[in-house]
DSSP file (Angstrom, degrees, kcal/mol; ACC not computed):
  #  RESIDUE AA STRUCTURE BP1 BP2  ACC     N-H-->O    O-->H-N    N-H-->O    O-->H-N    TCO  KAPPA ALPHA  PHI   PSI    X-CA   Y-CA   Z-CA
    1    1 A M              0   0    0      0, 0.0     2,-0.1     0, 0.0     0, 0.0   0.000 360.0 360.0 360.0 125.2    4.2    8.2  -10.1
    2    2 A S     >  -     0   0    0      1,-0.1     4,-2.1     4,-0.0     5,-0.2  -0.352 360.0-111.0 -81.3 164.6    2.7    9.4  -13.3
    3    3 A L  H  > S+     0   0    0      1,-0.2     4,-2.6     2,-0.2     5,-0.2   0.875 117.2  56.1 -62.2 -38.4    0.9   12.6  -13.8
    4    4 A Q  H  > S+     0   0    0      1,-0.2     4,-1.8     2,-0.2    -1,-0.2   0.923 109.9  43.6 -61.6 -45.8   -2.4   10.7  -14.2
    5    5 A S  H  > S+     0   0    0      2,-0.2     4,-1.7     1,-0.2    -1,-0.2   0.842 112.4  53.9 -71.3 -32.1   -2.1    8.9  -10.9
    6    6 A L  H  X S+     0   0    0     -4,-2.1     4,-1.0     2,-0.2    -2,-0.2   0.932 110.1  46.3 -65.3 -45.4   -1.0   12.1   -9.1
    7    7 A L  H  X S+     0   0    0     -4,-2.6     4,-0.5     1,-0.2     3,-0.2   0.857 110.1  55.1 -64.1 -34.2   -4.1   14.0  -10.4
    8    8 A Q  H >< S+     0   0    0     -4,-1.8     3,-0.7     1,-0.2    -1,-0.2   0.865 106.9  49.6 -66.7 -36.3   -6.2   11.0   -9.4
    9    9 A T  H 3< S+     0   0    0     -4,-1.7    -1,-0.2     1,-0.2    -2,-0.2   0.683 102.1  63.2 -77.9 -16.3   -4.9   11.1   -5.8
   10   10 A L  H 3< S+     0   0    0     -4,-1.0    -1,-0.2    -3,-0.2    -2,-0.2   0.637  81.3  92.4 -80.5 -13.5   -5.6   14.9   -5.6
   11   11 A I  S << S-     0   0    0     -3,-0.7    76,-0.1    -4,-0.5     2,-0.1  -0.717  86.7-120.0 -81.3 120.1   -9.3   14.3   -6.0
   12   12 A P        -     0   0    0      0, 0.0     2,-0.2     0, 0.0    -2,-0.1  -0.358  24.6-145.8 -64.1 134.3  -10.8   14.1   -2.5
   13   13 A S     >  -     0   0    0     -4,-0.1     4,-2.1    71,-0.1     5,-0.2  -0.512  26.7-109.2 -90.0 166.5  -12.6   10.8   -1.7
   14   14 A W  H  > S+     0   0    0      1,-0.2     4,-2.3     2,-0.2     5,-0.1   0.824 120.3  57.7 -65.0 -29.7  -15.6   10.5    0.5
   15   15 A T  H  > S+     0   0    0      2,-0.2     4,-2.4     1,-0.2    -1,-0.2   0.925 107.1  45.8 -65.1 -44.5  -13.4    8.8    3.0
   16   16 A S  H  > S+     0   0    0      2,-0.2     4,-2.4     1,-0.2    -2,-0.2   0.878 112.4  51.0 -67.9 -36.4  -11.0   11.7    3.2
   17   17 A V  H  X S+     0   0    0     -4,-2.1     4,-2.7     2,-0.2     5,-0.2   0.913 111.1  49.0 -64.4 -41.8  -14.0   14.2    3.4
   18   18 A G  H  X S+     0   0    0     -4,-2.3     4,-2.2     2,-0.2    -2,-0.2   0.889 110.6  50.3 -64.2 -39.4  -15.4   12.1    6.3
   19   19 A M  H  X S+     0   0    0     -4,-2.4     4,-2.2     2,-0.2    -2,-0.2   0.916 112.5  47.0 -64.3 -42.5  -12.0   12.0    8.0
   20   20 A L  H  X S+     0   0    0     -4,-2.4     4,-2.6     2,-0.2     5,-0.2   0.931 113.6  46.8 -65.3 -46.0  -11.7   15.8    7.7
   21   21 A L  H  X S+     0   0    0     -4,-2.7     4,-2.3     1,-0.2    -1,-0.2   0.854 111.1  52.9 -66.2 -33.6  -15.3   16.5    8.9
   22   22 A S  H  X S+     0   0    0     -4,-2.2     4,-2.5    -5,-0.2    -1,-0.2   0.916 110.7  47.3 -64.7 -42.9  -14.7   14.1   11.8
   23   23 A Y  H  X S+     0   0    0     -4,-2.2     4,-2.5     2,-0.2    -2,-0.2   0.923 113.1  47.2 -65.1 -44.6  -11.6   15.9   12.9
   24   24 A L  H  X S+     0   0    0     -4,-2.6     4,-2.2     2,-0.2    -1,-0.2   0.883 112.6  50.3 -65.4 -37.3  -13.3   19.3   12.6
   25   25 A G  H  X S+     0   0    0     -4,-2.3     4,-2.6     2,-0.2     5,-0.3   0.904 109.0  51.9 -64.8 -41.4  -16.2   18.0   14.6
   26   26 A Y  H  X S+     0   0    0     -4,-2.5     4,-2.6     1,-0.2     5,-0.4   0.935 110.4  48.5 -58.4 -47.0  -13.9   16.7   17.2
   27   27 A L  H  X S+     0   0    0     -4,-2.5     4,-1.5     1,-0.2    -2,-0.2   0.892 112.4  48.7 -61.3 -40.3  -12.2   20.1   17.5
   28   28 A A  H  X S+     0   0    0     -4,-2.2     4,-0.8     2,-0.2    -2,-0.2   0.929 117.9  38.9 -66.3 -45.5  -15.6   21.8   17.8
   29   29 A V  H >X S+     0   0    0     -4,-2.6     4,-1.3     1,-0.2     3,-0.7   0.972 123.4  36.7 -71.6 -54.7  -16.9   19.5   20.5
   30   30 A F  H 3X S+     0   0    0     -4,-2.6     4,-1.9    -5,-0.3    -3,-0.2   0.727 108.7  64.5 -77.5 -19.9  -13.9   19.0   22.6
   31   31 A G  H 3< S+     0   0    0     -4,-1.5    -1,-0.2    -5,-0.4    -2,-0.2   0.803 113.3  34.8 -67.6 -27.9  -12.6   22.5   22.2
   32   32 A S  H << S+     0   0    0     -4,-0.8    -2,-0.2    -3,-0.7    -1,-0.2   0.643 122.5  45.1 -98.3 -17.2  -15.7   23.7   24.0
   33   33 A V  H  < S+     0   0    0     -4,-1.3    -3,-0.2    -5,-0.1    -2,-0.2   0.856  91.6  84.1 -95.2 -41.0  -16.0   20.9   26.5
   34   34 A L  S  < S-     0   0    0     -4,-1.9    25,-0.1    -5,-0.2     2,-0.0  -0.314  85.5-106.8 -67.4 145.8  -12.5   20.3   27.8
   35   35 A P        +     0   0    0      0, 0.0     2,-0.3     0, 0.0    23,-0.1  -0.350  53.6 141.3 -71.4 153.6  -11.3   22.4   30.6
   36   36 A G        -     0   0    0     22,-0.1    19,-0.2    -2,-0.0     2,-0.2  -0.933  55.3 -73.3 179.9 161.1   -8.8   25.2   30.0
   37   37 A K  E     -A   54   0A   0     17,-0.8    17,-3.2    -2,-0.3     2,-0.5  -0.472  46.3-132.6 -67.8 133.9   -7.8   28.7   30.9
   38   38 A V  E     -A   53   0A   0     15,-0.2     2,-0.4    -2,-0.2    15,-0.2  -0.808  25.4-169.5 -94.3 124.8  -10.1   31.3   29.3
   39   39 A I  E     -A   52   0A   0     13,-3.5    13,-3.1    -2,-0.5     2,-0.3  -0.905  20.9-122.4-116.7 139.4   -8.3   34.1   27.7
   40   40 A D  E     -A   51   0A   0     -2,-0.4    11,-0.2    11,-0.2     3,-0.1  -0.610  28.1-143.5 -78.0 139.7   -9.7   37.4   26.3
   41   41 A G  E     -     0   0A   0      9,-3.1    -1,-0.1    -2,-0.3     3,-0.1  -0.058  39.1 -56.7 -85.9-166.6   -9.1   38.1   22.7
   42   42 A V  E     -     0   0A   0      1,-0.1     8,-0.6     7,-0.1     2,-0.4  -0.277  65.9 -88.4 -71.0 160.6   -8.4   41.4   21.0
   43   43 A V  E     -A   49   0A   0      6,-0.1     6,-0.2    -3,-0.1    -1,-0.1  -0.569  46.2-143.3 -72.5 127.0  -10.8   44.3   21.3
   44   44 A L    >   -     0   0    0      4,-3.2     3,-1.8    -2,-0.4    -1,-0.1  -0.269  30.1 -93.6 -84.0 175.4  -13.5   44.2   18.6
   45   45 A A  T 3  S+     0   0    0      1,-0.3    -1,-0.1     2,-0.1    -2,-0.1   0.809 126.5  51.4 -61.1 -31.5  -15.0   47.2   16.8
   46   46 A D  T 3  S-     0   0    0      2,-0.1    -1,-0.3     1,-0.0     3,-0.1   0.392 121.0-106.5 -89.0   4.9  -17.9   47.3   19.2
   47   47 A G  S <  S+     0   0    0     -3,-1.8    -2,-0.1     1,-0.3     2,-0.1   0.353  82.5 117.1  91.1  -5.5  -15.6   47.3   22.2
   48   48 A T        -     0   0    0     -5,-0.1    -4,-3.2     1,-0.0     2,-0.4  -0.396  54.1-137.1 -88.9 170.5  -16.2   43.7   23.3
   49   49 A R  E     -A   43   0A   0     -6,-0.2     2,-0.2    -2,-0.1    -6,-0.1  -0.983  11.2-127.9-128.4 140.8  -13.8   40.8   23.5
   50   50 A L  E     -     0   0A   0     -8,-0.6    -9,-3.1    -2,-0.4     2,-0.4  -0.584  25.2-127.9 -80.3 150.5  -14.2   37.2   22.4
   51   51 A K  E     -A   40   0A   0    -11,-0.2     2,-0.4    -2,-0.2   -11,-0.2  -0.854  21.3-164.3-101.2 134.5  -13.3   34.5   25.0
   52   52 A Y  E     -A   39   0A   0    -13,-3.1   -13,-3.5    -2,-0.4     2,-0.6  -0.973  12.6-142.7-121.3 131.1  -10.9   31.8   23.9
   53   53 A R  E     -A   38   0A   0     -2,-0.4     2,-1.3   -15,-0.2   -15,-0.2  -0.834  11.9-148.5 -93.6 120.0  -10.4   28.5   25.9
   54   54 A C  E     +A   37   0A   0    -17,-3.2   -17,-0.8    -2,-0.6     3,-0.0  -0.680  54.4 122.6 -91.1  86.9   -6.8   27.5   25.8
   55   55 A N     >  +     0   0    0     -2,-1.3     4,-2.2   -19,-0.2    -1,-0.2  -0.026  24.8 122.2-133.5  29.8   -7.1   23.7   25.9
   56   56 A G  H  > S+     0   0    0      1,-0.2     4,-2.3     2,-0.2     5,-0.1   0.879  74.6  50.1 -64.5 -40.0   -5.2   22.7   22.8
   57   57 A F  H  > S+     0   0    0      2,-0.2     4,-2.5     1,-0.2    -1,-0.2   0.929 112.3  47.0 -67.0 -43.5   -2.6   20.5   24.5
   58   58 A L  H  > S+     0   0    0      1,-0.2     4,-2.3     2,-0.2    -1,-0.2   0.894 112.0  51.6 -63.0 -39.4   -5.2   18.5   26.4
   59   59 A S  H  X S+     0   0    0     -4,-2.2     4,-2.3     2,-0.2    -1,-0.2   0.888 110.0  49.6 -63.5 -39.6   -7.2   18.2   23.1
   60   60 A L  H  X S+     0   0    0     -4,-2.3     4,-2.6     2,-0.2     5,-0.2   0.921 110.3  49.4 -64.8 -45.0   -4.1   16.9   21.3
   61   61 A I  H  X S+     0   0    0     -4,-2.5     4,-2.2     1,-0.2    -2,-0.2   0.909 112.9  47.6 -62.0 -42.3   -3.4   14.3   24.1
   62   62 A L  H  X S+     0   0    0     -4,-2.3     4,-2.6     2,-0.2    -1,-0.2   0.905 111.4  50.9 -65.6 -41.2   -7.0   13.1   24.0
   63   63 A L  H  X S+     0   0    0     -4,-2.3     4,-2.4     2,-0.2    -2,-0.2   0.931 111.7  46.4 -62.3 -46.3   -6.9   12.9   20.2
   64   64 A I  H  X S+     0   0    0     -4,-2.6     4,-2.5     1,-0.2    -1,-0.2   0.903 112.5  51.3 -63.2 -40.4   -3.7   10.8   20.2
   65   65 A S  H  X S+     0   0    0     -4,-2.2     4,-2.5    -5,-0.2    -2,-0.2   0.918 110.5  48.3 -62.5 -43.6   -5.2    8.6   22.9
   66   66 A L  H  X S+     0   0    0     -4,-2.6     4,-2.4     1,-0.2    -1,-0.2   0.886 111.6  50.2 -65.0 -38.0   -8.4    8.0   20.9
   67   67 A L  H  X S+     0   0    0     -4,-2.4     4,-2.3     2,-0.2    -2,-0.2   0.909 110.9  48.8 -66.1 -41.0   -6.3    7.2   17.8
   68   68 A V  H  X S+     0   0    0     -4,-2.5     4,-2.7     2,-0.2    -2,-0.2   0.922 112.6  48.0 -64.0 -43.8   -4.2    4.7   19.7
   69   69 A I  H  X S+     0   0    0     -4,-2.5     4,-2.2     1,-0.2     6,-0.2   0.910 111.6  51.0 -62.3 -41.9   -7.3    3.1   21.2
   70   70 A G  H  X>S+     0   0    0     -4,-2.4     5,-2.2     2,-0.2     6,-1.2   0.880 111.9  46.4 -63.6 -38.5   -8.8    2.9   17.7
   71   71 A V  H ><5S+     0   0    0     -4,-2.3     3,-0.8     3,-0.2    -2,-0.2   0.922 112.7  49.5 -69.2 -43.8   -5.7    1.3   16.2
   72   72 A Q  H 3<5S+     0   0    0     -4,-2.7    -2,-0.2     1,-0.2    -1,-0.2   0.856 112.3  48.5 -63.3 -34.7   -5.5   -1.2   19.1
   73   73 A A  H 3<5S-     0   0    0     -4,-2.2    -1,-0.2    -5,-0.2    -2,-0.2   0.578 113.5-119.6 -81.8  -8.9   -9.2   -2.1   18.7
   74   74 A G  T <<5S+     0   0    0     -3,-0.8    -3,-0.2    -4,-0.5    -2,-0.1   0.648  79.6 121.7  81.4  14.6   -8.7   -2.5   14.9
   75   75 A V  S   <S+     0   0    0     -5,-2.2     2,-0.3    -6,-0.2    -4,-0.2   0.878  77.2  19.9 -77.7 -38.8  -11.3    0.3   14.1
   76   76 A I  S    S-     0   0    0     -6,-1.2     2,-0.2    -9,-0.2    -2,-0.2  -0.891  83.7-107.6-129.2 160.3   -8.8    2.4   12.1
   77   77 A S    >   -     0   0    0     -2,-0.3     3,-1.3     1,-0.1     4,-0.3  -0.608  21.3-130.5 -84.5 146.5   -5.5    1.8   10.4
   78   78 A A  T 3  S+     0   0    0      1,-0.3     3,-0.2    -2,-0.2     4,-0.2   0.751 111.0  42.3 -66.6 -23.0   -2.4    3.2   11.9
   79   79 A T  T 3> S+     0   0    0      1,-0.1     4,-2.8     2,-0.1    -1,-0.3   0.118  78.7 113.7-109.0  20.0   -1.5    4.7    8.5
   80   80 A A  H <> S+     0   0    0     -3,-1.3     4,-1.4     1,-0.2    -1,-0.1   0.894  80.0  45.3 -60.8 -42.1   -4.9    6.0    7.6
   81   81 A I  H  4 S+     0   0    0     -4,-0.3    -1,-0.2    -3,-0.2     7,-0.2   0.916 116.0  45.8 -69.9 -42.5   -3.9    9.6    7.7
   82   82 A A  H >4 S+     0   0    0      1,-0.2     3,-1.2    -4,-0.2     4,-0.2   0.869 109.8  55.2 -67.8 -36.0   -0.7    9.1    5.7
   83   83 A D  H 3< S+     0   0    0     -4,-2.8    -1,-0.2     1,-0.3     3,-0.2   0.841 116.1  37.2 -65.4 -32.9   -2.5    6.9    3.2
   84   84 A K  T 3X S+     0   0    0     -4,-1.4     4,-3.1    -5,-0.2     5,-0.3   0.079  82.3 124.8-104.6  21.8   -5.0    9.7    2.4
   85   85 A G  H <> S+     0   0    0     -3,-1.2     4,-2.2     1,-0.2    -1,-0.2   0.896  76.3  38.0 -53.4 -54.7   -2.5   12.6    2.8
   86   86 A L  H  > S+     0   0    0     -4,-0.2     4,-2.3     1,-0.2    -1,-0.2   0.862 117.4  51.5 -68.9 -34.7   -3.0   14.3   -0.6
   87   87 A Q  H  > S+     0   0    0      2,-0.2     4,-2.5     1,-0.2    -2,-0.2   0.890 110.3  49.4 -68.2 -38.1   -6.8   13.6   -0.6
   88   88 A L  H  X S+     0   0    0     -4,-3.1     4,-2.6     2,-0.2    -2,-0.2   0.896 110.1  51.7 -64.8 -39.8   -7.0   15.2    2.9
   89   89 A L  H  X S+     0   0    0     -4,-2.2     4,-2.0    -5,-0.3    -2,-0.2   0.927 112.4  45.4 -61.1 -45.4   -5.0   18.2    1.7
   90   90 A S  H  X S+     0   0    0     -4,-2.3     4,-2.5     2,-0.2    -2,-0.2   0.899 112.7  50.2 -65.9 -41.0   -7.4   18.6   -1.2
   91   91 A A  H  X S+     0   0    0     -4,-2.5     4,-2.5     1,-0.2    -2,-0.2   0.900 110.7  49.7 -65.3 -39.7  -10.5   18.2    0.9
   92   92 A A  H  X S+     0   0    0     -4,-2.6     4,-2.5     2,-0.2    -1,-0.2   0.882 110.9  50.3 -65.5 -37.9   -9.1   20.8    3.4
   93   93 A F  H  X S+     0   0    0     -4,-2.0     4,-2.1     2,-0.2    -2,-0.2   0.930 112.1  46.2 -64.7 -45.8   -8.5   23.2    0.5
   94   94 A V  H  X S+     0   0    0     -4,-2.5     4,-2.1     2,-0.2    -2,-0.2   0.916 113.6  49.7 -63.9 -42.8  -12.0   22.7   -0.9
   95   95 A F  H  X S+     0   0    0     -4,-2.5     4,-2.3     1,-0.2    -2,-0.2   0.919 111.2  48.2 -62.0 -44.6  -13.5   23.1    2.6
   96   96 A S  H  X S+     0   0    0     -4,-2.5     4,-1.0     1,-0.2    -1,-0.2   0.856 110.9  51.6 -66.9 -33.3  -11.5   26.3    3.3
   97   97 A F  H  < S+     0   0    0     -4,-2.1    -1,-0.2    -5,-0.2    -2,-0.2   0.890 110.9  48.6 -67.4 -38.7  -12.5   27.7   -0.1
   98   98 A I  H  < S+     0   0    0     -4,-2.1    -2,-0.2     1,-0.2    -1,-0.2   0.905 115.3  42.0 -68.4 -42.3  -16.2   27.0    0.7
   99   99 A V  H  < S+     0   0    0     -4,-2.3    -1,-0.2    -5,-0.1    -2,-0.2   0.583  94.8  98.0 -85.9  -8.5  -16.2   28.6    4.2
  100  100 A S     <        0   0    0     -4,-1.0    -3,-0.0    -5,-0.2    -4,-0.0  -0.413 360.0 360.0 -77.8 157.2  -14.1   31.6    3.3
  101  101 A D              0   0    0     -2,-0.1    -1,-0.1     0, 0.0    -4,-0.1   0.469 360.0 360.0 -81.2 360.0  -15.8   34.9    2.5
């Protein structure tokens, strides 16, 4: 792989941005909808605590199930994430830079 092609694959495509935003949207929706044990977070400066729903494993199982169904239905490629690996990495880096303070 030449340097030129490596740099070309590091530029996020609109497909990789869409995949990243879809994943983050999935986490936002199903993280608040799926059942799970509610845990109190650390004490904040004003004395209150944030509540966290511990449903990560259930969310993972649902995500894998949806991906398997999508592959079986021919909606997505089984190697879609691996094919866009570096572009997803770059898109995640740009997104984290934008939302950071």
